Structure formats: structure tokens, C-alpha cells
N, C-alpha and C positions, 0 to 999 in steps of 0.2 A: 434449809437453813441458808441465810445469806451472809455475805462478808461483813456487813455492819454488825450483825449479831455476834459473830465470832470475835471481832475486834472489841466489842463490849465485854464479852466473857473474859478475854485476855487481860482487860484492865481491872478485873475484879478478883482474879484467882490468887491462890497461894498454893503451897505444897500439897495440901489436902485434896486439891482438885486435879492434880496431875497423876497419871499412871504411866509408868515406863514399861514399854513392851520389852521382851527379851531381845528382839531384833534391834531395837533402838539402843539399848545398853551395849550390846555387842558391837554395833557399828560405831557408836560414839567412842568406845574404848579403842577400837582398831584404827580409827581415823585421827585420834588425838595427836596433835603436833604443836609446833610453835604458833600456828594460826588457828587450827581447829580446836575448840575448847573440849574439855572433858564434860561428863554429865553435869557436874556441879556448875561449871561455867555456862552450860546451856541453860540451866535453871536461872542463873543470874541474868542472862540475856532475855529470857522470856518475861521475867518479873520486872526488869528495869528498863528495857528498850521497847520502842514501838517498831513494829515491822515496817520496812521501807516498801514492801510489796506483799500482796496476798493473792493467791489464785485458788478458785474453787475447783476441786478435782472431781468431786461427786457430791451427793446430798449432804454428807457429814464429814468429808475429808478436805483439808486445805493445805496448800503449800505456802509457808511463811518465809519471807526473805528478810534477813537481818544483815545490815551492813557491818562488815568486819574491817573496814579500811578502804583505801583506794582501789585495791586489786581484787578483793574477795567478798563474797556474800556467803552467809551461812543459810542453808535451806533447812527448815524443820517441817516435816510432814506431821500434821496432827489429825486426829479423828475425834470429833465431839460425840461422846457416847451418851451423855445425859445433860439436860439443861437445869434440872432442879433436884438435887444440887448439881452444879456444873462438874462434869467429869470429862477430862480430855486425855486421850491416849496419845503419847508421843510415839510415833511410828518409826521414823528414821530421820537422819540428818546427814548432810554432806556439804562440802564447799563447792561453789561455782565461781567463775570469773565474773566480777561485777559488771564488766562491759556488756554482758548479755542482758542486764537489766537497764542499763543506761542507753540513752539515745546518742547517736553520733551527731555531728553537726549536719546541717541541711545539705551541704555540698555533696555529701556522700550519697544522697538520694537522687540528685539531679543527673548524675553520670558525668559531670564536668571534670 
């Protein structure tokens, strides 16, 4: 499965297409804070936001990057289990520094 297919699936899904793993629910609840949303907030992000990045991890698993402001990105790992009907397992979620996704200015690469 390719990235374009997954992005297409994400644009068409609703609650009936998502399955929350026990691990996902546990981690989302443990990590919830002023920045990291709870499970319902994560649903809102998936349904209403377009990922700012996506990486294919294996044949059916993808790492989605969602921007949570200047300093943080929310990573959501998904696994596409079925294409008709679309079934997506939410595997885990966590925050990362958004600088990891963003490029620095070119002077950082020249060593000057």
C-alpha cells in the first residue's frame, strides 16, 4: 500500500472505520496533557486535519505527523487492516519536537 492510498482513505473515513487498540487507548490516556490530546481530541485531529507528514513503516503501517503548533507535532501510528470497507487500527500516539520535521536554514548545512 502506498502513501497516496492512505491519504485517500483518511479523507473518506468516519468513526466506523477506526479501531482503537488497547495500547493506543492506554498511551493516549497516559500522555494526555495541555498539549497532547485525549482519544476524542485525536479523533478530531484525524477527521479534521491533514497530516503534515507521513512515513511508510511497512506494508500496512504508517506514521502520521500532525502539527500541534510551533513546538510540537503529534505522531499517530496507524495500521490499515482492510480496504473495503476501510478499517484502520490506531496503534499508538506521542508528541515530538516539530524541529525534527522542519528544515533548518541552509547555513546550518554549509558549516559556516
